[in-house]
C-alpha positions as CSV (number, residue, x, y, z in Angstrom):
1,M,0.0,0.0,0.0
2,P,1.1,3.6,-0.4
3,I,2.9,5.0,2.6
4,I,0.5,7.1,4.7
5,T,1.2,10.8,5.2
6,S,0.9,11.4,8.9
7,N,-1.0,14.4,10.5
8,F,0.6,14.1,13.9
9,S,1.8,17.6,14.8
10,P,2.7,18.0,18.5
11,T,3.5,21.3,20.3
12,L,7.1,22.4,20.7
13,P,8.3,20.5,23.8
14,F,6.8,17.3,22.5
15,K,8.8,17.5,19.3
16,N,11.7,16.3,21.4
17,S,11.9,12.6,21.1
18,H,13.1,11.8,24.7
19,F,10.5,14.2,26.2
20,N,7.7,12.6,24.2
21,T,8.9,9.0,25.1
22,M,9.1,9.7,28.8
23,Y,6.1,11.9,29.2
24,R,3.5,9.2,28.9
25,P,4.9,6.7,31.5
26,L,5.9,9.5,34.0
27,F,2.9,11.9,33.9
28,M,-0.1,10.2,32.3
29,K,-2.5,8.6,34.9
30,D,-4.3,6.1,32.7
31,V,-5.7,3.1,34.6
32,C,-8.1,0.4,33.4
33,N,-10.4,-1.8,35.5
34,Y,-9.6,-5.2,34.1
35,K,-11.1,-8.6,34.8
36,R,-8.3,-11.2,34.9
37,K,-8.5,-14.6,33.4
38,R,-5.6,-17.0,34.0
39,I,-5.2,-19.7,31.3
40,T,-3.1,-22.8,31.4
41,T,-0.7,-23.3,28.5
42,W,0.2,-26.5,26.6
43,D,3.5,-26.6,28.4
44,K,2.0,-26.5,31.9
45,D,2.6,-22.8,32.5
46,F,0.1,-19.9,32.8
47,I,-0.7,-16.7,30.9
48,D,-2.7,-13.9,32.5
49,L,-5.2,-12.1,30.2
50,D,-6.8,-8.8,31.4
51,F,-10.2,-8.1,29.9
52,S,-12.2,-5.0,29.7
53,F,-15.7,-5.7,28.4
54,V,-18.4,-3.3,27.1
55,G,-20.6,-5.9,25.3
56,S,-19.0,-5.7,21.8
57,K,-18.9,-8.3,19.1
58,T,-15.3,-7.1,18.3
59,L,-12.3,-7.9,20.6
60,V,-9.0,-6.0,20.4
61,L,-6.0,-8.0,21.7
62,L,-3.4,-5.7,23.1
63,I,0.3,-6.8,23.4
64,H,2.7,-4.7,25.5
65,G,6.4,-4.1,24.9
66,L,9.6,-5.2,26.7
67,E,9.0,-5.5,30.4
68,G,5.6,-3.9,30.1
69,S,2.2,-5.2,31.2
70,S,-1.5,-4.4,31.1
71,E,-0.7,-1.6,33.5
72,S,1.6,0.1,31.0
73,K,0.2,3.6,30.3
74,Y,0.0,3.1,26.5
75,I,-2.0,-0.2,27.1
76,A,-4.4,1.3,29.7
77,S,-5.1,4.4,27.6
78,N,-5.8,2.4,24.4
79,S,-8.0,0.0,26.3
80,N,-10.0,2.8,27.7
81,Y,-10.3,4.6,24.4
82,L,-11.3,1.5,22.6
83,N,-13.9,0.7,25.2
84,K,-15.4,4.2,24.8
85,K,-15.6,3.5,21.0
86,G,-17.6,0.4,21.8
87,L,-15.0,-2.3,21.5
88,D,-14.0,-5.0,24.0
89,T,-10.3,-5.3,24.8
90,V,-8.0,-7.9,26.3
91,C,-4.3,-7.4,27.3
92,F,-2.0,-10.3,26.8
93,N,0.5,-10.1,29.7
94,L,3.6,-11.9,28.3
95,R,5.0,-14.6,30.6
96,S,6.5,-13.2,33.8
97,C,5.0,-9.8,33.1
98,S,1.6,-10.0,34.9
99,G,3.0,-9.2,38.4
100,E,3.7,-12.9,39.2
101,D,6.6,-15.0,37.9
102,N,5.6,-17.7,35.5
103,L,6.3,-21.4,36.4
104,L,8.9,-22.3,33.8
105,L,12.5,-21.2,33.2
106,S,11.5,-19.7,29.9
107,T,9.6,-16.5,29.7
108,Y,9.1,-14.5,26.5
109,H,11.1,-13.0,23.6
110,S,10.6,-10.8,20.6
111,G,9.7,-13.6,18.3
112,K,7.7,-16.1,20.5
113,T,4.6,-16.1,18.3
114,E,3.6,-19.6,19.5
115,D,2.3,-17.9,22.6
116,V,0.3,-15.3,20.5
117,D,-1.2,-18.2,18.5
118,F,-2.1,-20.0,21.7
119,V,-3.9,-16.9,23.1
120,V,-5.6,-16.1,19.8
121,N,-7.0,-19.6,19.5
122,Y,-8.1,-19.6,23.2
123,L,-10.0,-16.4,22.6
124,L,-11.7,-17.8,19.4
125,D,-12.6,-21.1,21.1
126,N,-14.0,-19.6,24.3
127,Y,-15.6,-16.3,23.4
128,N,-18.2,-15.5,20.8
129,Y,-16.6,-12.6,18.8
130,D,-17.3,-11.8,15.1
131,S,-14.0,-10.0,14.8
132,V,-10.6,-10.0,16.5
133,L,-7.9,-7.4,16.0
134,I,-4.4,-7.4,17.3
135,V,-2.6,-4.2,18.4
136,G,1.0,-4.5,19.6
137,F,3.5,-2.0,20.9
138,S,7.3,-2.2,20.5
139,L,8.3,-5.8,21.2
140,G,4.5,-6.6,21.2
141,G,4.3,-4.9,17.8
142,N,7.1,-7.2,16.5
143,L,5.1,-10.2,17.8
144,T,2.0,-8.8,16.1
145,L,3.6,-8.3,12.7
146,K,5.5,-11.6,12.8
147,Y,2.4,-13.5,13.8
148,L,0.2,-12.1,11.1
149,G,2.8,-13.0,8.5
150,E,4.1,-16.2,9.9
151,Y,0.7,-17.8,10.6
152,Q,-1.0,-16.3,7.6
153,Q,-2.1,-19.6,6.1
154,T,-3.8,-20.8,9.2
155,L,-5.3,-17.6,10.6
156,S,-9.0,-17.6,11.3
157,E,-11.1,-15.4,9.1
158,K,-12.2,-13.7,12.3
159,I,-8.7,-12.2,12.6
160,K,-9.4,-9.0,10.6
161,G,-6.0,-7.2,10.9
162,G,-3.8,-5.3,13.2
163,V,-1.8,-2.3,14.2
164,A,1.8,-2.2,15.4
165,V,3.4,0.9,17.1
166,S,7.1,1.8,17.6
167,V,8.4,-1.6,16.4
168,P,12.1,-2.7,16.0
169,I,11.2,-4.9,13.1
170,D,14.9,-5.5,12.4
171,I,16.3,-6.6,15.7
172,A,20.0,-6.8,14.7
173,S,20.2,-3.1,13.6
174,A,17.9,-1.9,16.3
175,E,20.1,-3.3,19.0
176,I,23.1,-1.4,17.5
177,E,20.9,1.7,17.7
178,M,19.9,1.0,21.3
179,E,23.6,0.7,22.3
180,K,24.3,4.3,21.5
181,L,24.7,6.9,24.3
182,K,21.4,8.5,23.5
183,N,19.6,5.4,24.8
184,K,21.7,4.7,27.9
185,L,19.0,5.7,30.4
186,Y,16.4,3.4,28.7
187,I,18.9,0.5,28.7
188,E,19.4,0.9,32.4
189,M,15.7,1.0,33.0
190,F,15.1,-2.2,31.1
191,F,18.0,-4.0,32.6
192,K,16.9,-3.3,36.2
193,T,14.0,-5.6,35.8
194,M,15.4,-8.0,33.2
195,K,18.5,-8.8,35.3
196,N,16.4,-9.4,38.4
197,K,14.2,-11.8,36.5
198,I,17.1,-13.7,35.1
199,L,18.7,-14.0,38.6
200,E,15.5,-15.1,40.1
201,K,15.2,-17.8,37.4
202,A,18.7,-19.0,38.2
203,Y,17.7,-19.3,41.9
204,K,14.5,-21.3,41.1
205,F,16.2,-23.5,38.5
206,P,19.7,-24.4,39.7
207,E,20.2,-26.7,36.7
208,Y,20.3,-23.5,34.7
209,K,24.0,-22.8,35.0
210,L,24.0,-19.0,35.0
211,D,27.2,-16.9,35.3
212,K,25.7,-14.4,37.8
213,E,28.8,-12.2,37.6
214,Q,28.3,-11.8,33.8
215,V,24.7,-10.8,34.4
216,F,25.8,-7.9,36.7
217,K,28.4,-6.8,34.1
218,A,26.0,-6.9,31.2
219,T,25.6,-3.6,29.4
220,K,24.1,-4.7,26.1
221,F,21.0,-6.7,25.1
222,K,23.4,-9.1,23.4
223,H,25.0,-9.9,26.7
224,L,21.7,-11.0,28.3
225,E,20.7,-12.8,25.1
226,H,23.9,-14.8,25.3
227,L,23.4,-15.6,28.9
228,Y,19.6,-16.3,28.8
229,T,17.7,-16.1,25.6
230,V,20.1,-18.2,23.5
231,P,20.5,-21.2,25.9
232,V,16.9,-21.2,27.3
233,F,15.1,-20.9,24.0
234,G,17.5,-23.0,21.9
235,F,19.0,-20.4,19.6
236,K,22.5,-20.9,18.2
237,S,23.7,-17.4,19.0
238,P,22.3,-13.9,19.5
239,E,22.6,-13.4,15.8
240,D,20.5,-16.5,15.2
241,Y,17.9,-15.1,17.6
242,W,17.8,-11.7,15.8
243,R,17.3,-13.3,12.5
244,K,14.6,-15.7,13.5
245,A,12.7,-13.3,15.8
246,S,12.6,-10.2,13.6
247,S,9.2,-9.5,11.9
248,K,10.6,-7.7,8.9
249,P,10.9,-10.9,6.7
250,Y,7.2,-11.7,7.4
251,L,5.7,-8.4,6.3
252,A,5.3,-9.5,2.7
253,K,3.2,-12.4,3.8
254,I,0.6,-10.4,5.7
255,D,-2.8,-10.8,3.9
256,R,-5.2,-8.6,5.9
257,P,-5.1,-4.8,6.6
258,T,-2.2,-4.0,9.0
259,L,-0.7,-0.7,9.9
260,L,2.8,0.0,11.3
261,I,3.3,3.4,13.0
262,N,7.0,4.2,13.5
263,A,8.0,7.8,14.4
264,K,10.9,9.2,12.4
265,D,12.5,10.5,15.7
266,D,12.2,7.2,17.6
267,T,15.7,6.7,19.1
268,F,15.2,3.0,19.5
269,L,14.8,2.4,15.8
270,S,17.4,2.0,13.0
271,A,16.9,2.9,9.3
272,E,16.1,-0.7,8.6
273,C,13.0,-0.4,10.8
274,Y,11.2,1.8,8.3
275,P,10.0,-0.7,5.7
276,R,9.0,1.6,2.9
277,K,9.6,-0.9,0.1
278,E,7.6,-3.6,1.8
279,A,4.7,-1.2,2.3
280,I,4.7,0.0,-1.3
281,Q,4.8,-3.6,-2.7
282,S,2.0,-4.9,-0.4
283,N,-1.7,-4.8,-0.8
284,Y,-2.3,-5.1,2.9
285,F,0.6,-3.6,4.8
286,Y,0.4,0.1,5.6
287,L,3.3,2.3,6.9
288,E,3.0,5.6,8.6
289,I,6.1,7.6,9.7
290,P,5.2,10.7,11.8
291,D,8.0,13.1,12.1
292,Y,7.6,13.1,15.9
293,G,6.3,10.8,18.6
294,G,9.3,9.2,20.2
295,H,8.9,5.6,21.3
296,C,5.4,4.6,22.2
297,G,4.8,8.3,23.1
298,F,2.8,10.3,20.5
299,M,1.9,12.9,23.1
300,S,0.7,16.3,21.6
301,S,0.6,18.8,24.5
302,F,0.3,19.3,28.2
303,K,-3.5,19.2,27.9
304,P,-4.8,15.7,28.6
305,Q,-7.7,16.1,26.1
306,D,-5.2,16.6,23.3
307,N,-3.2,13.4,24.0
308,N,-5.3,10.8,22.2
309,W,-3.8,11.0,18.7
310,L,-2.4,7.5,18.8
311,E,-5.6,6.0,20.2
312,E,-7.7,7.9,17.6
313,R,-5.3,6.8,14.8
314,I,-5.6,3.2,15.8
315,T,-9.4,3.2,15.9
316,R,-9.6,5.2,12.6
317,F,-7.5,2.6,10.8
318,M,-9.9,-0.1,12.2
319,E,-12.9,1.8,10.9
320,E,-11.6,3.0,7.5
321,N,-9.3,0.1,6.5
322,I,-10.7,-2.9,8.3
323,Q,-14.4,-1.8,8.2
324,I,-14.9,-2.3,11.9
325,E,-18.0,-0.5,13.2
326,I,-16.9,2.1,15.7
327,S,-19.5,3.8,17.9
């Protein structure tokens, strides 16, 4: 599809990428009253799903980013907005992210679409919805895009399409970008919880021979991938993981309307994360590149009533491109 011209135009302080990225988690007060459903997985683990019902025949599955949850501000705000527009929502808390550690040594990673498929099929089998849409943010956006392409031949007709926001679709180059000085604070924030989780897993599973000293010394995602993601999930190397987990190779296989919104000033993203060629050559994959927005930010001003551009954009795509009835 043609690349979409974006109309996102924030006020001056929000044109700073870091300001826009940090404003939502630090100052927005979005909360959502969920009803939690814990489901048992095929591998004897559990996944927590947080629902917000308004009596719709359409369900929007929300997938958070790295170390996020249903409590993440961008998840809560989108859930509330979609509810106001007459749509039910459910947040898929990735394993270990719901506030309680999961039961297995393995948790989640950027390409673990078998969990997405399990959740989607659970929803289709146990709830009577006419339409299901998937909306993912950052790592959750990578899962969304990869899933829609990778499982394209077996997807139910009820899966109508999706939206992905602030997505590192090419993990190898995005990690190089994340290692730059401009992202040092974000890395430290991610690592605070990631390292603690890995150390806790090592305590619970002593057969997992973890070099704890190397965990403390880790300064790059690649270091933690070498210590945890690669051995636990069976990859050959971090490079093998990047290649297999990235959603970019699957974009051409997407066969239902799907939108990717990646801000031009997102400091997490490399040039390879703006798939213009893939969008132009596809009949279903749309790409929008706002000049501003940061990473999962897209805040417009200090006035709360002005800060729903992202939520409105997602619902407008559903209405105009997927023909979902919005109230």
